[in-house]
C-alpha positions in Angstrom: 0.2 -20.7 -25.6 0.6 -20.4 -29.3 -1.3 -22.4 -31.9 1.6 -24.7 -32.7 2.0 -25.8 -29.1 -1.8 -26.2 -28.8 -1.9 -28.4 -31.9 1.0 -30.4 -30.8 -0.5 -31.1 -27.4 -3.8 -32.1 -29.0 -2.1 -34.6 -31.3 -0.1 -36.4 -28.5 -2.0 -39.1 -26.7 -2.4 -38.6 -23.0 -0.6 -41.1 -20.7 -2.7 -42.7 -18.0 -0.6 -41.1 -15.3 -1.4 -37.6 -16.6 -5.2 -38.2 -16.2 -5.2 -38.8 -12.5 -4.6 -35.9 -10.2 -5.1 -37.7 -6.8 -3.1 -36.6 -3.8 -1.7 -39.7 -2.0 -1.5 -40.3 1.7 2.2 -39.3 1.9 1.3 -35.7 0.9 -2.4 -35.4 1.8 -1.8 -36.0 5.5 0.8 -33.2 5.6 -1.6 -30.7 4.1 -4.7 -31.6 6.2 -2.9 -32.0 9.5 -3.0 -28.3 10.3 -6.8 -28.2 9.6 -7.5 -30.7 12.4 -6.3 -28.5 15.2 -8.8 -28.1 18.1 -9.9 -24.6 19.0 -8.3 -22.9 22.0 -10.2 -23.5 25.3 -10.9 -19.8 25.7 -12.8 -19.8 22.4 -15.1 -22.7 23.1 -18.6 -21.7 23.9 -20.1 -23.2 27.1 -23.1 -22.6 29.4 -21.4 -19.5 31.0 -20.7 -17.9 27.6 -22.6 -14.6 26.9 -25.4 -15.0 24.4 -25.1 -11.5 22.9 -22.2 -9.8 21.1 -19.3 -9.1 23.5 -15.7 -8.1 23.7 -13.1 -10.9 23.9 -10.3 -9.9 26.3 -7.1 -11.5 25.1 -4.2 -10.0 27.0 -0.7 -10.0 25.6 1.6 -12.9 26.5 4.1 -10.6 28.3 3.5 -8.6 31.5 3.0 -4.8 30.8 5.7 -2.4 31.8 4.9 1.1 33.3 6.5 2.6 30.2 3.6 1.5 28.0 1.0 4.1 29.1 2.2 7.8 29.2 1.8 9.4 32.6 -0.5 12.0 31.1 -3.2 9.4 30.7 -2.8 7.9 34.2 -4.9 9.0 37.2 -3.1 10.8 40.0 -3.4 7.8 42.4 -2.5 5.1 39.9 0.3 2.7 41.2 1.9 2.7 37.8 3.0 6.3 38.4 5.2 5.1 41.2 6.6 2.3 39.1 7.4 4.8 36.4 9.2 7.0 38.9 11.2 4.0 40.1 12.2 3.0 36.6 15.8 3.9 35.8 16.1 7.3 34.0 18.5 5.7 31.5 15.7 3.3 30.4 13.2 6.2 30.2 15.5 8.5 28.3 17.0 5.9 26.0 17.1 7.5 22.6 17.9 5.3 19.6 19.5 6.9 16.5 17.2 7.5 13.6 17.9 5.7 10.3 19.6 7.7 7.6 17.3 9.9 5.4 16.3 8.5 2.0 17.5 11.7 0.4 19.6 14.6 1.5 17.5 17.2 3.4 17.2 20.4 1.5 15.8 23.9 2.1 12.8 24.8 0.0 13.2 27.9 -2.1 10.4 30.3 -3.0 12.3 32.1 -5.7 9.7 32.4 -8.5 7.9 35.7 -9.1 4.6 36.4 -10.8 6.5 37.2 -14.0 8.1 33.8 -13.9 4.6 32.2 -13.4 3.3 34.1 -16.5 6.4 33.0 -18.4 5.7 29.3 -17.5 2.1 29.7 -18.7 3.1 31.3 -22.0 5.7 28.6 -22.7 3.3 25.8 -21.9 0.6 27.3 -24.2 3.0 27.9 -27.1 4.5 24.4 -27.4 3.1 21.9 -24.8 4.9 18.9 -26.4 8.3 20.6 -25.8 7.5 22.5 -22.6 6.0 19.7 -20.5 6.0 19.8 -16.7 9.4 18.2 -16.3 11.1 20.5 -18.8 9.5 23.6 -17.2 10.5 22.3 -13.8 14.2 22.0 -14.9 14.1 25.3 -16.7 12.8 27.3 -13.7 14.5 25.1 -11.0 11.2 24.1 -9.3 9.2 21.0 -8.8 6.8 19.6 -11.5 4.1 19.7 -8.9 4.5 23.5 -8.7 4.4 23.7 -12.5 1.1 21.8 -12.4 -0.3 24.3 -9.9 0.7 27.3 -12.0 -0.7 26.1 -15.3 -2.8 23.2 -16.5 -2.4 21.4 -19.9 -4.8 22.6 -22.6 -7.8 20.6 -23.7 -6.0 19.7 -27.0 -2.9 18.4 -25.1 -5.1 16.4 -22.7 -6.9 14.8 -25.7 -3.6 14.0 -27.4 -2.3 12.3 -24.2 -5.5 10.4 -23.8 -5.3 9.2 -27.4 -1.7 8.1 -26.9 -2.6 6.2 -23.7 -5.6 4.6 -25.5 -3.3 3.2 -28.2 -1.0 1.7 -25.5 -4.0 0.2 -23.6 -5.4 -1.3 -26.8 -2.4 -3.6 -27.0 -2.9 -4.9 -23.5 -4.1 -8.4 -23.0 -7.1 -9.5 -20.8 -4.9 -10.1 -17.7 -3.3 -6.7 -17.7 -6.6 -5.0 -18.4 -8.3 -6.8 -15.5 -5.2 -6.1 -13.2 -5.4 -2.3 -14.0 -9.1 -2.2 -13.4 -8.6 -3.9 -10.0 -5.9 -1.5 -9.2 -8.2 1.5 -9.9 -10.8 -0.1 -7.6 -8.3 -0.4 -4.8 -7.1 3.1 -5.4 -10.7 4.4 -5.1 -10.9 2.7 -1.7 -7.8 4.5 -0.4 -9.8 7.5 0.8 -11.8 5.8 3.5 -13.4 2.8 4.8 -16.3 2.7 2.3 -14.0 2.0 -0.7 -14.3 -1.7 -1.2 
C-alpha cells in the first residue's frame, strides 16, 4: 500500500459496521458443524484397548484380489495361488498402453574427443561471458551438463555472477526474500528424512 492510500484511509472515519468482525449464526454454524463430528467407534479407547503403543489395523474398504500380491511372495501352500491360477489369463495379462513420451526419444551420442574437450576448456577460459555453458553446448552439439563436467567457470566469473545475483536480490522485498529462504530450507531436506 503506498503512502497516498495509507493517508487517505487514515483521514476517512470508520463506519460502525467496519469495526465489528463477528460471524453470525447463519455462517458460523456452517463452519463449526464439521468440527462436531464424533470419532469413529474403532478409534474410541475402552477397557479392552491396549495401554502401550500398538499398530492399528484398518483394512481397505474393498475385498483384496489375488492379483495384489505377486506369487513370488506367497508361500507354496497359500490358497491365493489357486485363486490366481483360476483368474482369467486376459485379466492377468491385461497391458494398458503407456502415455506418449514428453519428448521424442533420442539416441545419446558420444562423439566428443579429448581434443574437443581441450578446445571447450580453452574457449571457456578465453571469454567466459561469450562462451558460457549454453553457447558451448550448442557449438559442440552436446548438453550443458557435459560442458559443466568438462570445465568449471573461473573464480573471477563466479564472483561476477555472484555480484550480479546479489544486485538482483537486493531489489527483492521481504516477502520474496523469506519465500526464497524457505525454499532453500525445503531443498536442503530433499536428501533425506532429517531435513526439516
